ZATORMAR-697054 format. One record per atom (N, C-alpha, C): residue number from 1; residue in three letters; chain; atom name; x, y, z. Coordinates in pm, whole numbers, plus 50000, padded with zeros to 5 digits. Layout:
- num, residu, chaine, atome, xx, yy, zz
- NUM, ala, A, CA, X, Y, Z $
...
This chain:
- num, residu, chaine, atome, xx, yy, zz
- 1, met, A, N, 50082, 49880, 50000 $
- 1, met, A, CA, 50000, 50000, 50000 $
- 1, met, A, C, 50086, 50126, 50000 $
- 2, arg, A, N, 50197, 50123, 50074 $
- 2, arg, A, CA, 50284, 50240, 50082 $
- 2, arg, A, C, 50342, 50276, 49945 $
- 3, met, A, N, 50366, 50177, 49862 $
- 3, met, A, CA, 50421, 50201, 49728 $
- 3, met, A, C, 50310, 50235, 49628 $
- 4, leu, A, N, 50190, 50194, 49656 $
- 4, leu, A, CA, 50079, 50214, 49564 $
- 4, leu, A, C, 50040, 50361, 49554 $
- 5, ile, A, N, 50035, 50432, 49665 $
- 5, ile, A, CA, 49994, 50573, 49663 $
- 5, ile, A, C, 50090, 50658, 49580 $
- 6, pro, A, N, 50224, 50653, 49602 $
- 6, pro, A, CA, 50313, 50732, 49516 $
- 6, pro, A, C, 50303, 50694, 49368 $
- 7, leu, A, N, 50282, 50566, 49340 $
- 7, leu, A, CA, 50269, 50522, 49202 $
- 7, leu, A, C, 50145, 50583, 49138 $
- 8, ile, A, N, 50034, 50579, 49208 $
- 8, ile, A, CA, 49910, 50636, 49155 $
- 8, ile, A, C, 49925, 50787, 49136 $
- 9, leu, A, N, 49986, 50854, 49234 $
- 9, leu, A, CA, 50006, 50998, 49221 $
- 9, leu, A, C, 50094, 51033, 49102 $
- 10, ser, A, N, 50201, 50957, 49081 $
- 10, ser, A, CA, 50289, 50986, 48967 $
- 10, ser, A, C, 50218, 50964, 48835 $
- 11, ile, A, N, 50133, 50864, 48828 $
- 11, ile, A, CA, 50057, 50839, 48705 $
- 11, ile, A, C, 49959, 50952, 48679 $
- 12, leu, A, N, 49897, 51005, 48783 $
- 12, leu, A, CA, 49800, 51112, 48767 $
- 12, leu, A, C, 49863, 51248, 48743 $
- 13, val, A, N, 49976, 51276, 48807 $
- 13, val, A, CA, 50037, 51409, 48802 $
- 13, val, A, C, 50129, 51428, 48682 $
- 14, thr, A, N, 50199, 51325, 48640 $
- 14, thr, A, CA, 50297, 51338, 48532 $
- 14, thr, A, C, 50239, 51400, 48405 $
- 15, pro, A, N, 50123, 51359, 48357 $
- 15, pro, A, CA, 50070, 51422, 48236 $
- 15, pro, A, C, 50044, 51572, 48250 $
- 16, leu, A, N, 50021, 51619, 48372 $
- 16, leu, A, CA, 49998, 51762, 48392 $
- 16, leu, A, C, 50121, 51845, 48361 $
- 17, phe, A, N, 50238, 51785, 48375 $
- 17, phe, A, CA, 50362, 51858, 48355 $
- 17, phe, A, C, 50431, 51825, 48222 $
- 18, ala, A, N, 50379, 51734, 48148 $
- 18, ala, A, CA, 50448, 51685, 48029 $
- 18, ala, A, C, 50445, 51783, 47912 $
- 19, asp, A, N, 50339, 51859, 47896 $
- 19, asp, A, CA, 50322, 51942, 47777 $
- 19, asp, A, C, 50405, 52069, 47776 $
- 20, asn, A, N, 50422, 52133, 47891 $
- 20, asn, A, CA, 50487, 52264, 47895 $
- 20, asn, A, C, 50589, 52265, 48009 $
- 21, tyr, A, N, 50698, 52196, 47990 $
- 21, tyr, A, CA, 50797, 52180, 48096 $
- 21, tyr, A, C, 50847, 52314, 48148 $
- 22, glu, A, N, 50891, 52401, 48058 $
- 22, glu, A, CA, 50949, 52530, 48100 $
- 22, glu, A, C, 50847, 52616, 48175 $
- 23, gly, A, N, 50727, 52624, 48122 $
- 23, gly, A, CA, 50623, 52703, 48189 $
- 23, gly, A, C, 50586, 52647, 48324 $
- 24, asn, A, N, 50573, 52515, 48331 $
- 24, asn, A, CA, 50539, 52451, 48458 $
- 24, asn, A, C, 50651, 52467, 48560 $
- 25, leu, A, N, 50776, 52457, 48514 $
- 25, leu, A, CA, 50889, 52475, 48605 $
- 25, leu, A, C, 50890, 52617, 48662 $
- 26, lys, A, N, 50865, 52716, 48578 $
- 26, lys, A, CA, 50861, 52856, 48624 $
- 26, lys, A, C, 50751, 52876, 48728 $
- 27, arg, A, N, 50633, 52818, 48702 $
- 27, arg, A, CA, 50522, 52829, 48798 $
- 27, arg, A, C, 50557, 52760, 48930 $
- 28, trp, A, N, 50618, 52643, 48921 $
- 28, trp, A, CA, 50658, 52569, 49041 $
- 28, trp, A, C, 50762, 52647, 49121 $
- 29, glu, A, N, 50863, 52702, 49053 $
- 29, glu, A, CA, 50965, 52781, 49120 $
- 29, glu, A, C, 50903, 52904, 49187 $
- 30, ser, A, N, 50810, 52969, 49118 $
- 30, ser, A, CA, 50743, 53087, 49174 $
- 30, ser, A, C, 50662, 53051, 49298 $
- 31, phe, A, N, 50591, 52939, 49291 $
- 31, phe, A, CA, 50513, 52895, 49405 $
- 31, phe, A, C, 50604, 52869, 49525 $
- 32, val, A, N, 50712, 52797, 49505 $
- 32, val, A, CA, 50805, 52764, 49614 $
- 32, val, A, C, 50868, 52891, 49670 $
- 33, met, A, N, 50904, 52984, 49580 $
- 33, met, A, CA, 50967, 53109, 49622 $
- 33, met, A, C, 50875, 53188, 49716 $
- 34, asn, A, N, 50746, 53187, 49686 $
- 34, asn, A, CA, 50651, 53269, 49760 $
- 34, asn, A, C, 50581, 53194, 49875 $
- 35, asn, A, N, 50611, 53067, 49893 $
- 35, asn, A, CA, 50546, 52987, 49997 $
- 35, asn, A, C, 50646, 52901, 50074 $
- 36, pro, A, N, 50735, 52964, 50152 $
- 36, pro, A, CA, 50831, 52884, 50229 $
- 36, pro, A, C, 50757, 52794, 50329 $
- 37, trp, A, N, 50817, 52680, 50355 $
- 37, trp, A, CA, 50757, 52583, 50445 $
- 37, trp, A, C, 50840, 52574, 50571 $
- 38, gly, A, N, 50782, 52605, 50685 $
- 38, gly, A, CA, 50853, 52595, 50812 $
- 38, gly, A, C, 50929, 52722, 50846 $
- 39, ser, A, N, 51018, 52710, 50942 $
- 39, ser, A, CA, 51088, 52827, 50994 $
- 39, ser, A, C, 51221, 52855, 50927 $
- 40, ser, A, N, 51272, 52763, 50846 $
- 40, ser, A, CA, 51399, 52788, 50777 $
- 40, ser, A, C, 51374, 52793, 50626 $
- 41, ser, A, N, 51469, 52850, 50555 $
- 41, ser, A, CA, 51457, 52855, 50409 $
- 41, ser, A, C, 51460, 52715, 50350 $
- 42, asp, A, N, 51383, 52695, 50244 $
- 42, asp, A, CA, 51382, 52567, 50173 $
- 42, asp, A, C, 51497, 52568, 50072 $
- 43, phe, A, N, 51539, 52448, 50030 $
- 43, phe, A, CA, 51653, 52437, 49938 $
- 43, phe, A, C, 51623, 52339, 49826 $
- 44, trp, A, N, 51670, 52376, 49707 $
- 44, trp, A, CA, 51668, 52286, 49592 $
- 44, trp, A, C, 51797, 52206, 49591 $
- 45, leu, A, N, 51789, 52076, 49568 $
- 45, leu, A, CA, 51906, 51996, 49537 $
- 45, leu, A, C, 51914, 51994, 49385 $
- 46, glu, A, N, 52025, 52037, 49331 $
- 46, glu, A, CA, 52042, 52043, 49186 $
- 46, glu, A, C, 52155, 51951, 49142 $
- 47, lys, A, N, 52142, 51900, 49021 $
- 47, lys, A, CA, 52242, 51813, 48962 $
- 47, lys, A, C, 52293, 51877, 48833 $
- 48, lys, A, N, 52423, 51874, 48814 $
- 48, lys, A, CA, 52481, 51929, 48691 $
- 48, lys, A, C, 52462, 51828, 48579 $
- 49, thr, A, N, 52404, 51874, 48469 $
- 49, thr, A, CA, 52381, 51789, 48352 $
- 49, thr, A, C, 52442, 51856, 48231 $
- 50, ser, A, N, 52432, 51793, 48118 $
- 50, ser, A, CA, 52484, 51853, 47995 $
- 50, ser, A, C, 52403, 51977, 47954 $
- 51, tyr, A, N, 52286, 51994, 48014 $
- 51, tyr, A, CA, 52201, 52111, 47987 $
- 51, tyr, A, C, 52219, 52221, 48090 $
- 52, gly, A, N, 52303, 52198, 48189 $
- 52, gly, A, CA, 52321, 52294, 48298 $
- 52, gly, A, C, 52274, 52232, 48429 $
- 53, trp, A, N, 52249, 52316, 48527 $
- 53, trp, A, CA, 52203, 52269, 48658 $
- 53, trp, A, C, 52054, 52246, 48654 $
- 54, glu, A, N, 52011, 52126, 48692 $
- 54, glu, A, CA, 51870, 52089, 48691 $
- 54, glu, A, C, 51823, 52060, 48833 $
- 55, lys, A, N, 51707, 52109, 48866 $
- 55, lys, A, CA, 51648, 52082, 48998 $
- 55, lys, A, C, 51600, 51938, 49002 $
- 56, val, A, N, 51639, 51866, 49107 $
- 56, val, A, CA, 51598, 51726, 49118 $
- 56, val, A, C, 51521, 51697, 49247 $
- 57, leu, A, N, 51530, 51788, 49344 $
- 57, leu, A, CA, 51465, 51762, 49473 $
- 57, leu, A, C, 51445, 51893, 49547 $
- 58, leu, A, N, 51331, 51906, 49612 $
- 58, leu, A, CA, 51305, 52021, 49699 $
- 58, leu, A, C, 51310, 51971, 49843 $
- 59, val, A, N, 51395, 52033, 49924 $
- 59, val, A, CA, 51409, 51993, 50064 $
- 59, val, A, C, 51339, 52098, 50150 $
- 60, phe, A, N, 51241, 52054, 50230 $
- 60, phe, A, CA, 51168, 52144, 50318 $
- 60, phe, A, C, 51117, 52067, 50439 $
- 61, gly, A, N, 51080, 52141, 50544 $
- 61, gly, A, CA, 51019, 52078, 50660 $
- 61, gly, A, C, 51115, 52035, 50770 $
- 62, tyr, A, N, 51244, 52060, 50754 $
- 62, tyr, A, CA, 51342, 52027, 50857 $
- 62, tyr, A, C, 51373, 52152, 50939 $
- 63, ala, A, N, 51430, 52133, 51058 $
- 63, ala, A, CA, 51470, 52248, 51138 $
- 63, ala, A, C, 51575, 52330, 51065 $
- 64, asp, A, N, 51664, 52263, 50994 $
- 64, asp, A, CA, 51764, 52329, 50911 $
- 64, asp, A, C, 51764, 52260, 50775 $
- 65, asp, A, N, 51692, 52319, 50680 $
- 65, asp, A, CA, 51677, 52257, 50548 $
- 65, asp, A, C, 51808, 52247, 50473 $
- 66, tyr, A, N, 51900, 52342, 50496 $
- 66, tyr, A, CA, 52029, 52333, 50426 $
- 66, tyr, A, C, 52106, 52209, 50471 $
- 67, asp, A, N, 52109, 52184, 50601 $
- 67, asp, A, CA, 52180, 52065, 50650 $
- 67, asp, A, C, 52119, 51937, 50594 $
- 68, ala, A, N, 51986, 51933, 50587 $
- 68, ala, A, CA, 51919, 51815, 50531 $
- 68, ala, A, C, 51954, 51799, 50384 $
- 69, cys, A, N, 51954, 51908, 50310 $
- 69, cys, A, CA, 51991, 51902, 50168 $
- 69, cys, A, C, 52136, 51857, 50152 $
- 70, asp, A, N, 52223, 51910, 50237 $
- 70, asp, A, CA, 52364, 51873, 50230 $
- 70, asp, A, C, 52385, 51725, 50262 $
- 71, asp, A, N, 52305, 51670, 50354 $
- 71, asp, A, CA, 52312, 51527, 50384 $
- 71, asp, A, C, 52275, 51442, 50262 $
- 72, val, A, N, 52167, 51482, 50195 $
- 72, val, A, CA, 52125, 51410, 50073 $
- 72, val, A, C, 52232, 51422, 49966 $
- 73, lys, A, N, 52284, 51543, 49950 $
- 73, lys, A, CA, 52390, 51568, 49851 $
- 73, lys, A, C, 52511, 51479, 49877 $
- 74, ser, A, N, 52555, 51473, 50001 $
- 74, ser, A, CA, 52671, 51391, 50036 $
- 74, ser, A, C, 52647, 51244, 50006 $
- 75, thr, A, N, 52528, 51196, 50038 $
- 75, thr, A, CA, 52494, 51057, 50012 $
- 75, thr, A, C, 52497, 51027, 49863 $
- 76, leu, A, N, 52439, 51116, 49783 $
- 76, leu, A, CA, 52438, 51095, 49638 $
- 76, leu, A, C, 52578, 51103, 49577 $
- 77, glu, A, N, 52661, 51191, 49630 $
- 77, glu, A, CA, 52798, 51203, 49579 $
- 77, glu, A, C, 52879, 51077, 49606 $
- 78, val, A, N, 52850, 51009, 49717 $
- 78, val, A, CA, 52919, 50883, 49745 $
- 78, val, A, C, 52872, 50775, 49647 $
- 79, lys, A, N, 52742, 50768, 49626 $
- 79, lys, A, CA, 52688, 50665, 49537 $
- 79, lys, A, C, 52718, 50692, 49390 $
- 80, tyr, A, N, 52713, 50818, 49351 $
- 80, tyr, A, CA, 52736, 50857, 49210 $
- 80, tyr, A, C, 52854, 50954, 49206 $
- 81, ser, A, N, 52973, 50900, 49219 $
- 81, ser, A, CA, 53092, 50983, 49236 $
- 81, ser, A, C, 53124, 51072, 49116 $
- 82, ala, A, N, 53076, 51038, 48997 $
- 82, ala, A, CA, 53104, 51120, 48880 $
- 82, ala, A, C, 53007, 51237, 48868 $
- 83, ala, A, N, 52898, 51235, 48940 $
- 83, ala, A, CA, 52797, 51341, 48931 $
- 83, ala, A, C, 52830, 51456, 49026 $
- 84, gln, A, N, 52783, 51574, 48989 $
- 84, gln, A, CA, 52799, 51692, 49074 $
- 84, gln, A, C, 52662, 51740, 49121 $
- 85, phe, A, N, 52650, 51768, 49250 $
- 85, phe, A, CA, 52527, 51815, 49310 $
- 85, phe, A, C, 52555, 51941, 49388 $
- 86, arg, A, N, 52451, 52022, 49408 $
- 86, arg, A, CA, 52464, 52141, 49492 $
- 86, arg, A, C, 52328, 52173, 49555 $
- 87, cys, A, N, 52332, 52245, 49667 $
- 87, cys, A, CA, 52210, 52290, 49733 $
- 87, cys, A, C, 52197, 52440, 49712 $
- 88, met, A, N, 52080, 52482, 49660 $
- 88, met, A, CA, 52057, 52622, 49630 $
- 88, met, A, C, 51929, 52669, 49701 $
- 89, pro, A, N, 51931, 52793, 49752 $
- 89, pro, A, CA, 51811, 52844, 49820 $
- 89, pro, A, C, 51689, 52844, 49727 $
- 90, ala, A, N, 51575, 52804, 49781 $
- 90, ala, A, CA, 51453, 52801, 49702 $
- 90, ala, A, C, 51365, 52923, 49732 $
- 91, asn, A, N, 51386, 52986, 49848 $
- 91, asn, A, CA, 51306, 53105, 49883 $
- 91, asn, A, C, 51382, 53189, 49984 $
């Protein structure tokens, strides 16, 4: 059941973002910028790709969102040593 809910959500939500990636990304970034969650700033985890830096994860809801983002970044850098990640302020 725990795996079923995220699967259903991804099936329902993915088509909403498929047609206009750039426009949807701008709206999503604007929403996050204007709606911080919790008492600390939220952070984007970004990955360097051949297209530039791409947002891959939004970290929010921790006492210190930067530390949480940095923990995820460190874990991914160990597993994927050739990839580059960074944490950037979201709001």
